[in-house]
N, C-alpha and C positions, 0 to 999 in steps of 0.2 A: 538214503534214498529218498525220504521226505523231501529233503531240501532241492533234490534235482527234478522232482516231479513238481514242485513250486516253481523254479525256474522256467520249466517246460511250458507250464501254465500261463505265466507271465509273460513270455515268448509269443506264445500263439495269440494271447489278447492283444500285444502290442501288433502284429502282424494283421490280425483282423481290423483293427483300426486304421491302419495305415493303407489297407485295402478297399476300406469303406469311405475314403476320402471322396467328396464330391467331385463327379465327373465335370468338366469345363463346360458351361452353358453356350458360350462363345469365344472363338478365336479369330482374331483379327491381325493379318500381319499390314505393314506399312513399309514401304507405296505398295498398291495394289498390282501394279505392273514391274516387272524387272526382280531383280535380287532382292527379297526382304531386308529390311533393316533392324526392325522393330517387331515384335510379335506381343500383341496384348490378350491375356486370357481372362475372361470374366467369368465370375461364378451365376448361379442362377440370381436373379433380383428377388430379394426379400422384403414383403410388405411390413413395415414396421409400424403402420397406421400413424394416429395422431396429426393426420393433417387437417387444415382448416378449410372452411368452405368449399368442400367438395376436393379438396387438394389431399393427393397420399404422398407419404414418404417411403421411398423404397432404398434398400442397400445392396450393393455387391461388391466383392472381394475382387480387386484387379490386380495382375501380376503385369510387370512391364518387362521384356526380355530382350536385351542387345543381341541381335544375331550378325553385326558385324564385327571386323578385327579391331575398329577403332574403340578408344575409351570414351565413353559420354560422361564428362565430368559433371554435368548438371543437365535438368530438362524439367520441363513444367508442360502439362498437358491437360488440353480442355476435353469434355466429353458432353456431348450434345445427344438428347434422345428425340428420336421423330416417332410420329405414330403410323398407322398404317397409309394415311391419305400425305404423307411426307411433311405434314407440319410438326413444328420444333414444339416439343411437349416438355422438355427440360434441358 
């Protein structure tokens, strides 16, 4: 009986950890018009500090999902960050 209770407890903890996963901060589908081919999901940006001269370092986990029926054998993506005034800051 005790062994069953331990397994139930471990299953409950694992379920809570799975549900507690961060919600996506931003989801971007590409292209904007028509049938999307790729979907990028960004986690919330985390301030890592350690910048020099007023600069800051931020990190974000990014997932790229192929939404098309075709296989993408290799890809390279560039990511640019803009401020509210549309000036490129990263």
